[in-house]
N, C-alpha and C positions, 0 to 999 in steps of 0.2 A: 701318664703325665710325670713330668719329676718327683722326684719327694725330697721331703725340706726345701721344696721350695717357695718364695715366696715374690710375687709379682702384683705389677699394677694395670689392672684395664682400664682404661678414660679414651673414652671417646661425648662426645656435645650434650649424646642423650644422658649419661652413668660414668661415674669414677669411683671404681671396686678394687676391695685388697685380695689377692686370691692367695694361698695359703693353701699347701701342699701336707699331708703329714708324714712319717721314714716310709708306711707302702704307696706312696703316692697320690693318697686319694683328697682332694680335695674336704677340708674335714678333722676331730680332733683326734686323739690318738686314742684306739683303743683296742685294749685288752684280754683277758680269758672271759666269754661270757654270764652273766649271776646265774648263777640258773635259774634262780625266781624273776630272774625282767625276760623281757619279751625282745627277741632282736629283730629288724628289718633291715636291707641289702638294699636302699633302692640302684637300679641300674640303670642306665638313657643314653642321652647324647645333652650337650651342650643345652637343653632346658631340664637334668635333671643338674646337671652340674651347675646350673640357678647363675648362666651370665646374663652379666649386669648387676643382680643383686648381691650381696652380703650373703654367706653360709649363713645364720640365722634366718635368714628371708626368702630363701630356696624352703622351696614345699616339703621337698622332705623333713627340715624343720621344723614347720608350719605342722606337719602330720607328728614326729615326735611329742612336741607341748602338747597338741592337742589327744593325742590319745593317751599322754598320762597325765589329762585332764579329768579324763572320760572314766579313763578305765583303775584312777589311785592307784599305779603300780609300774613299776618302773618301767619304758619304756627306752628303748636305742633304735635311732636309725642313722643308717651309714650309709652316705653318702657317696656311690660310686660311679655317677656322671661323670661320661666324658665326651669334650666337643668333638664333633664329626665320627661317633660312634655309631655302628649298625649294630643293627640285632645279631646278625654272624661276634662280633665281636664282645657282643656281651655274653653271648656265649660262652665264649668260649673263655672272656676274663670268668662268667662263674666256677666253669674247670677248672678254673688252673690254681685262681686264689680265691676267691667267692665264697666257696664251700670251707675256706680255712678259716672263714670269721661265724663261724657258727650262727648262720641267721636262723630264725626260723619262719619265714617272709623271704620270699624273693618281688622284690617289688620293681616293676620295669614300669621305666615311661616312654613309651612306644608315642612320636612321636606323626601323628600321620600326611606331613610335608617331603618327607622323606622314608620315612624306615623301609619302608615296601621298595621302595630304592637303593635304598644304598647297598644294601648285602649282594643282591644282585650281580650292583656293579662291581665286586669285589672279585668274579668269577668270569671267563668262556664260556664257551658255550658242551665246552668238556667238564665242567665243573673246578676248574684247575685254575689259582688265584693270579690276579692280575695286577697286583699291584708291589713293588720292588722297595730298594731304599738305595739311594744316591744321593753322597755326602749328607748320610745323616738327619735324611728329608725322606718320608713316605712319597712314596707318586704312586699315581694307577699308570700303567701300564695301556693298558685297553685304551685309555682317552688319546693318548700318546700317539697310539699307532694309531687312531682312527684321526684324527689331527691335521688334516692335507693342506694345502694352500697355507696362501701367507703368513697363517699362525702356524702351523710348522715350520713353516722354514726359523722362523722369527723365535717361535717355544726356546731354544734353549737364552736368548738375550733376557726374553721373560722373565726366565726362571732366577738369571741372574740377579735380576732388575727388583724383582718381587722379595728376594731373602736376601737381599741387604739394602734398598734406599728406600728410606721412608717416602724420602718427597718424591718416584714412581706407585706408594702405591696408593700416596694422597690426590695426584694428578690422574691417574687412574682411576678411581673409586670414582672421583666426581664429575668423569669424559661417560664413564660405563652409564650414570646417574640423567647422565642431562640427555645422554640420547634416548633413554627409557622415558624420559619422560615427552620428548618431542614425535616420543609413537619408532623410533629407527631401530630401536635393539628389542627385541623379544625378551618380556620379564620374566625368562624358564619357563619348563615344564609343571611348576607348582602346582599344576591346578589336575596335572592328570586323568591324579587315580577319579578327582569329583568328576570325569568326563561321564558322561550314559553310554558310549560303546568302549569296549579294550581294544586295546589291538593284540594281538598276537604273543609282542613282545611285556606288551602291560599282564600280560593274562601270568605269560613265563614270571616275571616278578612276583608276582601275588601266587603264586602257588609255590614258590621258593621262596619268601616267609612263611606263608602254612607248616612245610617243612620244617623248617627253624624255632614256629613255633611248638613242636611237636617235641621235636631236642629238648629245649628246654623242657618242657614238662614233663617230657619225662627222667630227663636228669633231673629234675623235682623230688621228682616222687621215689626216685630210686634211694634222695642222699633224705629222705624224709623232713622235706619243706616241701613247704608253698605257694606256688605262684599265685601275682597278681598282674592283670596290666591292666597298664592307666592310660585311657588314649587321650592323648597331648592336641588340641583342633587347633587350625595356623589358624594369622590374627583375623583372616577376612572370613574365616567360618563364624567367630563373636559377634566380631562389628561389622554391619551391612553395609556404613558407611564406606568403609575400607573399599570393600567385596564392587562396588556402585562404582569407586572411584578406579580399579583396576579394569574394570570393563570400558571403562572408559575410552581411560588412555589404549588401551588395548583392539576397542571393539568387539568387544566377545559374543558372539551367537550364547546368552543364556541360555537361553531354551536348551544345548547340549548339553549339562551342566546339572549334577544333585549334589551338593553343598555337600550334602551330608552321606553318601555312597560308601569314601572307608571306612566309614563310622561303622554303619551297616554290616558291611561285610565283615569285620572283625567280632563284633557283637557275636552275627550268627554263626560264623565260625567255633568263636571263643564258647559257645553257648553247646554246641554238638561236639567239643570232643572235651564238656566239662573244662575248660579252663577259667576259672573269675574272672571280668574284665569286666573295669568300669569306664563309662564314657563322662570326663565332668565337660561336655559342649554346652547342656543346656547351664549347669549352673554356672558357667563364665558367661555366658549369651545375658541370663538374666540381670545378673550384676552390672556385665556389659553397659547395658543402658543407662547410666550412671555415670563413670570413668570407662577409660581407658585400663587395659590389659595387658594391652602389650606394649612393649619401644615401639613407636607408629614407623619408624627408620630400619633399627636396629633386628624386629619381629618376636624376638623372642620377652618373650613374658616378664614385668614389668614387676615391681613388688606386692601391691595390688595386685596381680591374677597371680604368685603361686600364693597369697593370702586362700583368696578363695578356693585354688584349685586345693590346700591344702587343709581347709576347710571342710570341701566336698571328699576327698579321703578320709578324713575322723570316722565322719558319721559312717562313711561303706562301712573300714574294715572294722569300727567299734565291735559294731553286731559278728563280726567274724571273733573275734579277739574275749570280746564280753562271755562266752561262756566259760566257766574253769577257767579261764584266761589260759585253755590251752591251746594257741593252732590248731594240732597236728586231729585233737579230736573234735571240733567248728565245725560247722558249715559257713560254710559262703551265701551272701546273702542272693538276693537279683541279679545276673552277669550286666546289669544296663541298670540305668539312672533316665532312659530316658525311654519313652513311648512308642 
């Protein structure tokens, strides 16, 4: 993110100010860590960043307030979430910058919707990076190389319009939404890791994710940091009525899906490798019976959703941080909030 930057992000569901500090994080300034305090570094994508909510409403700051109350000790949480980041970028950020912030705990917000996919898409079959820079913008060469036909031919024009015309974005997004509502455009492969049967390509994506999780854990161990993974669900995993609407629009065969499969894969893998992993799905589902916890169109957690996640994480981490207030000497509680 750009350093020392102020911007406003507005759409009909929210209007928020987004400020960054001198190191390019959406947070206040941080100095040297107080040796008597506990510092938590929060990595992740736009869900950790807090898209659509104020920084104080984001779950990482809800966690800070909750832990200070429960532990009666100074707790600092640093929001290092960056929109569109994947696990590989979070690993590299931790290596290059995050360790220098001297955290006791590294908390990774892992979004079930795309974090298994995103990192793999950044590499080709030989493990070489597929991203590049053009006109100061990042783009994925793989996506462009595989994009043939009319879309491929019109890509340069669409790129120029998308980066220079608000009218184009306005019309494009509404036309795309109309096609989706009419069933003329697939809403994407966002549910693919909830499918009962995985393709070889999906198996490769999951394998790559496991490798990155192990690398992340090793970095934390080598630097005497404790790693915690927090699983962030999709809107339709929490709100069944929205899933039913999705199924109706796309005429999906529900018998081919297991809506909690990605969470189980992550929990089982982390338990096997000894990586603390917390699934926030059940707390969100319980509270979601009474109110909407996501922006209905945007899809990110709203302020209420962040509050629920912050409280659930507070309960989970309090047990870990309480003994002698020494994270390095403490044992983590169970890896799952779900039975």
